[in-house]
C-alpha positions as CSV (number, residue, x, y, z in Angstrom):
1,M,137.3,157.5,119.8
2,H,139.0,160.2,121.8
3,L,140.7,162.5,119.3
4,A,142.4,165.0,121.7
5,E,142.1,168.7,121.8
6,G,144.3,170.3,119.2
7,T,144.9,167.2,117.0
8,L,142.6,168.5,114.3
9,P,143.0,172.0,112.8
10,L,140.1,174.3,113.6
11,T,138.8,174.2,110.0
12,H,138.6,170.4,110.1
13,A,137.1,170.4,113.6
14,A,134.5,172.9,112.4
15,V,133.6,170.8,109.4
16,W,133.0,167.7,111.5
17,T,131.0,169.7,114.0
18,A,128.8,171.1,111.2
19,A,128.3,167.6,109.9
20,A,127.1,166.5,113.3
21,V,124.7,169.5,113.9
22,P,121.8,168.2,111.7
23,S,121.7,164.8,113.3
24,L,122.0,166.3,116.8
25,A,119.1,168.6,116.1
26,A,117.0,165.6,114.8
27,G,118.0,163.7,117.9
28,V,117.0,166.5,120.3
29,A,113.6,166.8,118.5
30,R,113.1,163.0,118.7
31,L,113.9,163.0,122.4
32,R,111.4,165.7,123.1
33,R,108.6,163.6,121.5
34,A,109.9,160.4,123.1
35,T,107.9,158.5,125.7
36,E,109.1,158.4,129.3
37,M,110.3,154.9,128.7
38,D,112.3,155.8,125.7
39,R,113.9,158.6,127.7
40,A,114.8,156.1,130.4
41,L,116.4,153.8,127.8
42,A,118.4,156.9,126.5
43,A,119.6,157.6,130.0
44,M,120.6,154.0,130.5
45,A,122.4,154.1,127.1
46,A,124.4,157.1,128.2
47,A,125.4,155.5,131.5
48,V,126.5,152.3,129.8
49,T,128.5,154.3,127.1
50,F,130.0,156.5,129.8
51,A,131.3,153.5,131.8
52,A,132.5,151.5,128.7
53,T,134.4,154.3,127.1
54,L,136.0,155.5,130.3
55,V,137.4,152.2,131.7
56,P,140.7,151.3,129.9
57,V,141.0,147.6,128.8
58,P,144.8,146.5,128.8
59,I,146.1,144.8,125.6
60,P,149.5,143.8,126.8
61,I,150.4,142.1,123.5
62,A,150.3,145.6,122.0
63,G,151.8,147.4,125.0
64,M,148.7,149.7,125.2
65,S,145.2,149.9,126.5
66,S,141.9,151.1,124.9
67,H,138.2,151.3,125.5
68,L,135.1,149.4,124.4
69,C,132.6,151.4,122.5
70,A,129.2,150.0,123.7
71,T,127.3,152.0,121.1
72,P,127.3,149.2,118.4
73,V,125.2,146.9,120.5
74,L,123.1,149.7,121.8
75,G,122.4,150.6,118.2
76,L,121.1,147.2,117.5
77,L,118.8,147.4,120.6
78,L,117.6,151.0,120.3
79,G,118.1,151.9,116.7
80,R,121.0,153.3,114.7
81,S,120.1,157.0,115.2
82,A,119.3,156.8,119.0
83,L,122.9,157.0,120.2
84,L,124.2,160.4,119.0
85,I,122.7,162.5,121.8
86,P,123.9,160.0,124.6
87,A,127.4,159.8,123.0
88,T,127.6,163.6,122.7
89,V,126.7,164.0,126.4
90,V,129.1,161.4,127.5
91,L,132.1,162.7,125.4
92,A,131.5,166.2,126.6
93,A,131.5,165.1,130.2
94,Q,134.6,163.1,129.7
95,A,136.4,166.0,128.0
96,L,135.4,168.4,130.9
97,L,135.9,166.1,133.9
98,F,138.8,163.7,132.7
99,G,140.5,165.4,129.9
100,H,139.6,162.6,127.5
101,G,139.1,163.9,124.0
102,G,138.2,167.6,123.6
103,L,135.6,170.2,122.9
104,T,136.9,171.2,119.5
105,T,137.0,167.5,118.5
106,L,133.7,166.8,120.1
107,G,131.8,166.7,116.7
108,V,134.1,164.1,115.2
109,N,134.2,162.0,118.3
110,A,130.4,162.1,118.7
111,L,129.8,161.3,115.1
112,T,132.2,158.2,115.1
113,L,131.0,156.9,118.5
114,G,127.4,157.8,118.4
115,L,126.5,157.4,114.7
116,V,129.1,155.5,112.8
117,G,129.4,152.6,115.2
118,P,125.7,152.0,115.7
119,A,125.0,152.5,111.9
120,A,127.7,150.0,111.0
121,A,126.6,147.4,113.4
122,A,122.9,147.8,112.4
123,S,123.7,147.7,108.7
124,A,125.9,144.6,109.2
125,A,123.1,142.9,111.2
126,T,120.6,143.7,108.4
127,L,122.9,142.2,105.7
128,L,123.6,139.1,107.8
129,G,119.8,138.7,108.2
130,L,119.5,138.5,104.4
131,I,121.7,135.4,104.4
132,R,119.7,134.1,107.4
133,L,122.5,134.5,109.9
134,R,120.9,135.6,113.1
135,G,121.2,135.4,116.9
136,P,124.5,135.5,118.9
137,L,126.8,135.0,115.9
138,A,125.2,137.8,114.0
139,V,125.4,140.2,117.0
140,F,129.1,139.2,117.5
141,L,130.0,139.9,113.9
142,A,127.9,143.1,113.7
143,C,129.4,144.7,116.9
144,T,132.9,143.6,116.1
145,L,132.5,145.5,112.8
146,G,130.8,148.4,114.5
147,H,133.8,148.8,116.9
148,L,136.3,148.7,114.1
149,A,134.2,151.2,112.1
150,V,134.5,153.8,115.0
151,Y,138.2,153.7,114.9
152,A,138.5,153.4,111.1
153,V,136.6,156.7,110.7
154,D,138.7,158.3,113.4
155,A,141.8,157.3,111.5
156,V,140.4,158.8,108.3
157,A,139.6,162.0,110.0
158,L,143.1,162.4,111.6
159,A,144.9,161.3,108.3
160,A,142.9,164.0,106.4
161,A,143.8,166.6,108.9
162,L,147.5,165.8,108.7
163,A,147.7,165.4,105.0
164,Q,149.4,168.7,104.5
165,Q,152.7,167.4,105.9
166,Q,152.6,163.9,104.3
167,P,150.1,162.2,101.9
168,F,146.8,161.1,103.3
169,T,147.7,157.4,102.6
170,H,150.9,157.8,104.6
171,W,149.1,158.9,107.7
172,L,146.3,156.4,107.3
173,T,148.9,153.7,107.1
174,V,150.7,154.9,110.2
175,V,147.5,155.2,112.3
176,G,146.1,151.9,110.9
177,V,149.2,149.9,111.7
178,G,149.4,151.5,115.2
179,L,145.8,150.7,116.0
180,A,145.5,147.2,114.6
181,P,147.2,145.2,117.4
182,V,145.0,147.0,119.9
183,Q,141.7,147.3,118.2
184,L,141.5,143.9,116.6
185,P,141.5,141.9,119.9
186,L,139.4,144.5,121.6
187,A,136.8,144.4,118.7
188,L,136.6,140.6,119.3
189,L,136.0,141.2,123.0
190,E,133.4,143.8,122.3
191,G,131.6,141.5,119.8
192,T,131.6,138.7,122.3
193,A,130.4,140.7,125.2
194,S,127.7,142.2,123.0
195,A,126.5,138.8,122.0
196,L,126.3,137.6,125.5
197,L,124.4,140.8,126.6
198,V,121.8,140.4,123.8
199,A,121.3,136.7,124.6
200,A,120.8,137.5,128.3
201,L,118.3,140.3,127.5
202,A,116.5,138.0,125.1
203,R,116.0,135.5,127.9
204,R,115.1,138.0,130.6
205,R,113.5,140.9,128.8
206,P,112.7,139.7,125.3
207,A,110.6,142.8,124.4
208,L,113.8,144.9,124.4
209,V,115.5,142.8,121.8
210,P,114.5,143.1,118.1
211,A,113.0,139.8,116.7
212,R,115.7,139.2,114.2
213,L,118.3,139.0,117.1
214,H,116.3,136.3,118.9
215,H,116.7,133.5,116.4
216,A,119.8,131.2,116.5
217,S,120.6,127.7,115.5
218,A,121.8,125.2,118.2
219,T,125.3,125.7,116.9
220,Q,125.2,129.4,117.2
221,R,123.9,129.2,120.8
222,G,127.2,127.5,121.7
223,V,129.6,130.1,120.4
224,G,129.3,132.7,123.1
225,L,131.5,131.2,125.8
226,P,134.3,130.0,123.4
227,L,134.4,133.4,121.8
228,L,134.6,135.1,125.2
229,L,137.4,132.8,126.3
230,F,139.3,133.4,123.0
231,A,139.0,137.2,123.4
232,L,139.9,137.2,127.0
233,G,142.9,134.9,126.2
234,M,144.3,137.7,124.1
235,L,144.6,139.8,127.2
236,S,147.1,139.2,130.0
237,A,146.8,139.0,133.7
238,D,150.0,141.0,134.1
239,P,149.5,143.3,137.1
240,A,151.4,146.0,135.2
241,A,148.8,146.0,132.4
242,A,146.8,148.6,134.2
243,E,149.6,151.1,133.7
244,L,149.7,150.7,130.0
245,P,149.4,154.0,128.0
246,G,146.2,154.6,126.1
247,A,146.1,153.9,122.4
248,D,144.3,157.1,121.7
249,D,147.3,159.1,123.0
250,V,150.0,156.8,121.7
251,V,148.6,156.4,118.1
252,F,146.4,159.4,117.5
253,G,148.5,161.8,119.6
254,G,151.7,160.2,118.3
255,A,150.7,160.8,114.7
256,A,149.8,164.4,115.4
257,R,153.0,165.0,117.1
258,M,154.9,163.4,114.2
259,A,153.2,165.9,111.9
260,G,154.2,168.8,114.2
261,R,150.7,169.3,115.8
262,V,151.1,169.3,119.5
263,A,147.8,168.5,121.2
264,D,146.6,171.3,123.4
265,A,146.3,170.6,127.1
266,P,143.0,168.8,127.9
267,I,140.1,171.0,129.0
268,A,140.3,169.3,132.5
269,G,144.0,169.7,132.8
270,R,145.8,166.8,134.4
271,P,144.1,166.3,137.7
272,E,146.0,164.8,140.6
273,E,145.6,161.1,141.2
274,E,143.3,161.4,144.2
275,V,141.1,164.0,142.5
276,G,140.9,161.8,139.4
277,R,140.0,158.7,141.5
278,S,137.3,160.6,143.3
279,T,135.8,161.9,140.2
280,F,135.8,158.4,138.7
281,L,134.1,157.0,141.8
282,V,131.4,159.8,141.7
283,G,130.8,159.1,138.0
284,G,130.5,155.3,138.7
285,L,128.0,156.1,141.4
286,V,125.9,158.2,139.1
287,V,126.1,155.5,136.4
288,G,125.0,152.9,138.9
289,I,122.0,155.0,140.0
290,V,120.9,155.7,136.4
291,L,121.1,152.0,135.5
292,G,119.4,150.8,138.6
293,R,116.5,153.3,138.3
294,G,116.2,152.6,134.6
295,W,116.1,148.8,135.0
296,A,113.5,149.1,137.8
297,R,111.3,151.2,135.5
298,L,111.7,148.7,132.7
299,R,110.7,145.7,135.0
300,G,107.7,147.6,136.1
301,A,106.5,148.8,132.7
302,A,104.3,147.0,130.3
303,P,106.2,144.9,127.7
304,R,107.4,146.8,124.7
305,R,106.8,145.3,121.3
306,S,110.0,144.1,119.6
307,R,111.1,145.9,116.5
308,A,111.4,143.9,113.4
309,E,114.7,145.6,112.5
C-alpha cells in the first residue's frame, strides 16, 4: 500500500491523483455534514489505520515484513466510502513523518487503501449474505479479500507504470510472485483479527455493527480462535524477524529498480534511529488519545441504529 516516491512516472501519478479527487471531494462534503458522533468514528478510523499500517508484521517464511490494512473491516463497520479521507490523512502523515510512501504516489496509495480495500470487503460481504453466509466467517472471508485487493491494485498500478520497459504481464507476474508469500498469510491474519474484532463489538457495542454481521451459526462461532492460531502459526517467533525488510520496498521498489526507475529519497529523508523511535512513540500516544476519547464518547452516546448493509 506504500508505493514509494518516484516509483510511478509523474503522468501516471497525476492520473491516479485525478481519479481520487472526486471521491475525496465527496468525502470532505460528507464529513462537513456529518454528526459529531460520525466525526468521532472517522477520527477513530484514522487512528486505527495509522497504527495498523505503520507497524510491520514479520513473515519469516518469506524473509520480509508487511502491514495490515485495517480499512477492510472499517469499511464493513462504517461504510465502503467512509475511509478515503482517513486513509489519505494517514498516508500523508506517514509520507511526511516516516518516509513511507510518498506525496506523488499519495493518490494511488489512498485509493487502494481507502477505497479499494473497503469496497472489496463490503461487496464480498454482500455477496456472501446472498448465500446466507454471515457472522465471523463472512467477516473473515470479506476482510481477507479486501486485504488482497489493496495489494492487487497496487501491483496493477506499478505494472502499468513499468510497461514501457517490459510487457505489463511481465511486471504483474514479477510483483505478484514477490508479494504472494507475504500477503497471503498476512491476509489470513487480517481476516481473522477482523472477525474477532467484529464479534467483540457485536457483544459489547452491537449498535456499531451492521445487522448482517451479527448472525452466525454455532459452527461459525467456533472458527475464530482456530483461524487466529493458524494465521499466527505462519509467523515465527524468531527474534531477528523484526529486522526483516519491508515487502513494499523489496517487491515494489525492487521491480521499479529492475525497470531502471530509482525511487526518489523519501519526503522525510532517512531519520536517525532515535528520532524515528521518538516520532513513532509520539504517534502512538496521539493514536491512543484519539481512540480513548472516541471510545468514551461512544459509550456515553445514545445507541446508534445498526445499518442493514
